[in-house]
N, C-alpha and C positions, 0 to 999 in steps of 0.2 A: 592587619588582623582586626583592628577596631571596626572597620567598615564591614567585614564579614560577620562580626558579632552582632551588628545592628540589623542585619537582614532578616533573621527569624523574627525579631521584634516587629519589624515593619510588616512582615507577613501576618503576624498575629493581630496587629492593629487593624488590618483590612477586614477582619471579621465583623467589626462594628459597622462598617459601611456596607459590606456584602455578607450577611449571615450565611454560614455554610448550609443551614437548613433550607435557605431560599432556592437552592438548586433543585429541590424536589418538585417544584411546581412546573406544570406544562399546560399551556393553552395556546392555540394558534393565534398569531398576531392578527388584529383587525386588518382586513385587506390582504390576507395571505393569498398569494396567487393560486390559480387553478393548477394543481400538480401536473395535469396532462399538458397544459400549456408550457409549463417549465420543462417537461420531458421533451416536448416537440422542439422547443428552443435549443435544447442540448444537442439536437441532431444537426444543427446548422454547421456546415463545413465538413460533415462526415460523408463517406462514400455511401450514396443513397441505396445501392443494391444490398448493402450489408445491414441496414437498419432493421429490416424484418428479422434478421438473424439475432441482432441484439435483443429485440423484443421477445423472441422465442426463448432465449436463455433466461430473460428476466421473468418470464411467465411461470416458470417451474414451481416457485414457492414465494412466500412473502419475504424470505431471506434473500433469494436471488434478486427479487425486485429491489430490496433495500440496497444490496451490493451494487446493482447496476444503475442506480439513480441517486448518486450522492449529492447532486446539486440541490435537491429539495431540502435535505437536511442542512446543507450549508446555509441556505436561506433561514431555516428555522433556528439554528443556533446563533447565526450572525445577526439576528434582529430580535431584540427584546429579552435575551437570556441574561442571567447574572454573569458578570465577568469581573475578575480582580484587576484586569489591565496588565497582568504579567504576561509578557510575550516570550514564546519559545519557538524553536524551529518545529513546526507542526507537520505531522504526516499528511494531514488534510483529508484522508479517506481511511481512517483507522478502524477497520473492522476485523473480525476474527480470521478471515482468510487472506489478509494482507500481511500475515506473519508466516515465517517458514524457515526451512533449513537450507543452508548453502555452504559451499567451500570458500574459505578465505584465501587470499594470495599465498599465505604460508602453508596452505593445504590442510588447515584445520577445518572442522565442520562445526558450524555454530547455528544457533536459533536466534532470529532477529526479525525486525520489520523488513519486508522485501518489496514494497510497492510505494513509490514516491511521486506518482504522476501529479498529485495535487499539493505537494509540499510547498510551504511558504511560512514565513514568520506570522504567528497568529496566537490568540489566547490559548493557554494550555488546556483550559476546560473543554474546548471543542473536540479534541481528540478523545478525551476521557468519556465525554458524553456519547460520541459515536461508537466507541468500543463497547460501552455498557449497553447501548441500544441494540447493537449487533448480537450480543450475548443473549439478551432477553428474547429477541425475535428468533434466533436460531434454536434456543431451547424450546420455545413454544412450537415451532415447526416440527421439532423432533418428538413432540408429545410429552415432554417432561412435566412433572407436577409444579405447582406454583412454588413449593418449598425448594425443590431441586433447582428451579430457575433462579430464585432469589439467592440461593447459596452461590451459584456460579457468578452472578453479577456482583454481589457483595465481595466475593473472594478476589475478583479482578481489581476492583477499586481499592480494596484494602491493601493488596500487594503493591499497587501503584503508590499508595500513600506511604507504606513502610519502606519501599525502595527509595522514595524521595527523601524520607527522613534519614535513611542510611547514606545516600549520596551526599547529603548536607554535612555529614561527619567525615567524609572523605576529602582528600586533597583533590585538586582539579585533575591531576594526572591519574590518580586512582579511579576516579569516576570515568575518565576517558577510556581507560583500558578495561573497564568492567564489561563482562560479556557472559552469555550462557552457552556453554559447549553443548553440542547435540547429545553427547552421552549423558550429561546432567539433565537435559530436557527429557530424554527417554526414561531416566530413573524417576523423575518427578511426575511424569504423566502416565507412563505405562501404556501408551496408546497401542492397541492391538495391531493396527495396520502397520506400525513401524516395528513392533516386536517380531511380527511374521517376516517382514522384509529384511530385517537386520540392518544395523546402522554402523558404518565404519567410523573409527575415531578420527581418521584422516582421509582426505581424498587421494586417490591414486594419481601419480604423476601423469598418467596417460588418459585421464578422464576426458580431456577435450577430444581425444581420438575416438573414444567410445561414443561421444555425442555426435561427432561427425558421421560415424557409421550409421547411427540411428536416423539421420536426416538426409543422407545422400544415397545415390545409386550410381553405378558405373565405376570404372577404374581409370586412373591416370588422367589424361587430357579429357576423357569422356565423363569425368565425375560431374554430377549435377545434383541439385536439390531434388529429392523424391517427392512427387505430388502425393498428398494425403488429404484429398478433399473430404469435408468442406473446410477443414481447419488450416490446411497448407496447400497452396496451389499456385501455379504460374498463371499470369494474366493471359488473355488472348494475344495473338501475334501483333495486333494493332494497339495493344494496351501497354502501359508502362506502370511499374510499381512506383518507382521514383524516377522522374524524367531525366534528371542529370545526376545519376547515381555516382558516377566516378568523381565528379566535383564535390558531391556531398561527402564522400569518404576522404577526399583530400582535405576538406575543411575540418572534418572530424579528426584527422590525424594531427592537425595543428592544435587541437584542444587537449591532447595528451601530454604528459611529462616528456621531457627530452629523451630520456632513456627508452620510454615506451614508444616514442615515435620511431626509434631505430628498430625495435622489435616489430612493430606493426608494418614498417616499411618493407619488410621481407615478404609480406603477403600481397597478393593481387586479387582483385574482385573477379570471380569466375561466374557466379550465378546469383540471381535474386528472385525471391518468390514472396507472395502475399501470405501472411500468417494472421488468422483471425484469433485474437487473444482475449481472454477474460470476459468481462461483462461490460463495465463502463468504457472500455477501450474499443469495443466492437464498432467498426465503421470509421475509426481513425486510421491513418496511414501507417500500418505496421507491416514489417517485412523481415525476412530472414536472408542473410547474405552468406554465401559460400566464399571464403577467402582461402587461397592456397599459396604456400611458399614454394612447393614443388609438387610433383605428381602424387606424393604420399603424405604430404604435410598440410592438413586442412584445419581451418578455424571457422566456427559458425558464430556469426554475430546476429543480434537482434536489433532492429531499428524500429523505434517507436515514435510516433508523432507526439510532440509536446505542445499542448494548448495552454492558454492561461489557466491558472488554478481556479477551481470553483470557489475558493475562499476569497479571491481577489476583490470582488465587489464589497466585501465586509471587512477584510483585514488590510486592504490596500494593495496597490499594484506592486509587482515584484521589482526589485532593484535591477534585475537582469533583463536586458532587452530580448535575449533569446531564452525561450521557455525551456529548451533543452538544458541550457546551462543552469537555470533555476532548479530543475530536477536533480542534476548532478550535484550541485552545491548542497542541496538539502539532504540528499542521500549520504554524502560524505560526512556531513555533520551529525546525522542521526544514527547511522549504522556503526557497529563496533569494528567492522572491516568491510571493504567494498571491492568489487571487481576491478582488476587493474585496467581493463579495457573500457571502463566507464568514461564516456565523453559525449560531446554534443556537436551539432552541425545545423545547417539549414540548406534549403534548395532555392534555385533561382525563381521558383514560383511562390516564394514566401511561406513555405512550410518549415517548421522547426522540429528538430529531432534530438533524442538522446539515444546512445548506442551502448551496448554491453554484450557480453557473451550470452548466447541463447540460454544455456543451462550449464551450471557448474555444481553438480551434486545437489540440485535443488529439489526440495520437497515442500509442498504446501498442504495444509490441513484440508480435509473434507469433513466439515463439522456435521454434515447430514448423517454420517454413519457412526458418530461418537455416542457412547453411552453417557448417562448423566455424570458419573464420576470422572470419565475421561474429559468431558467438556469442562467440568469444574476445575480440574487440575490444569488443563490447557489454557483456559481463560485466565487463571491466576498467573501463569507464566507470561502471558501476553501483557498483563498489567505490570509485571516486573520490568519487562523489556521496554515498555512505553515510558516507565518512570526514568530509566537510565537514559533513553533517547532524549527526553525532555531536559534532564539534568545536564546533558552535554552542552546545552545552550547557555548554561551558566546561571540559571535562576533557582537552583535547588534550595538554597537557604531560605529564600523568600516564600517559595511555594510550600516548603516543609513547615515554615512558621505558620502559614495560613491553615494548612491541613491539620496540624497538631497530632496528638497521640490518641484522640478519641475517634470513634467511628461515626461521628455526626455527618461528615461529608459523604462517607460510604453509603449511609442509609438514604441520604438525600438523592444521590445519583441513582441508587436502585429504585427509588420511588419515581424519579424522572423516567428511567428506562421502561418501567411498567406503563406509565402514562403515554410516553411517546410511541411505544409499540402499538397502542390502540390507534394512534394517528396513522402509522405506517400501514396497518391492516386496512384502515378505511381507504387510504390512497391506493393500496393494492387492489381492492375491490373495484375502484373506479377505473383502474388500468385494465383489469379483466373485462369489465363492461365495455370499455372502448375497443377492445379486441373483438368482442362478440358482435358489436354493432357496426364494425368496419371503420371506425374513426382511425384506428391503428391496425396494422397488419403484422403478423408474425409467421415465420416459416421455420 
């Protein structure tokens, strides 16, 4: 108890070394690399034919550009920004559309962070700064006023701070079990898109069968993944999605708990197709696998290539040799509940993967269609969720002591978000110019 009591004081003492107001400043570091060069470097190792698809998706707005190019902000926050030195399990790419709704193994439906490709232990501030910048940019793209935009950013950071203060008063187990149910999410946000669709309090037991129906065609032994180009398709006859797929799945099986190895062992790989997903992942090796236990029992899994975290050059290399395992470990630590089929593997040609169910009652926000009040309430809940996710790493007392009860830190991060948004808009214009002049190509 004595040690826990000293942690808030230690956090408060850090304010003298790193004033909370110092987070408001932003200026590019001397020698900041050309964003286009960083973008081109991020394409190394990707499937070259999909890179124009990645750029086409990024081209749509400054927000999609920001989403699809996290490595530039990783450099910006990782070099020269204030930092307390308090390390948490970081999401690594914490923007508004990396949160969502999904079903837990107990068939409850919750709202939580849902993308962990870049997760790694890192300073807690980096996630907060990226979340705040994403809110600022999304609100500007949506045409909201400066007052509406500022309210959304301040609300998210304030909720993060209050949730951290709340977690600091909880026992470790209370914090660990803390979560936001989807029904509470709907009540607090009132997002029209979800009100119209309706939201179950629990996932149906046959939800995996409904997913299989959406992604397959044929019956019995003739069942296969249905092509839905350009997002989902089989490679040409002479191409391979994953060259040694059966061995990849055998290694994946060994990453699961013993009881789940028995469950998964009943399924056999029947088909594999390429799936072009998201923005930042476009061009990496991502696939969908059709697994079948019998002619009427199908399971759809998603295989995603795991590359080193974009934060690794600034936060340090992962303790895990397999980046798929890094993703799985980070997700299990940060989420309130995770998919039972979450595991990792690698291939003989040195690609690393993590694997999970393709979809289990999943819903992700489309912030481009949100009204200002919807974005404000949604961003606030994202701040709450991030606070709990960071607190699960065990640093809640110290971070809470540093943040305190005043809004000093909130205002500083809101100022940073405004300033950094201008940098992103400048980089986005450079990107568009590169597309116009042919340096880069999009389709």
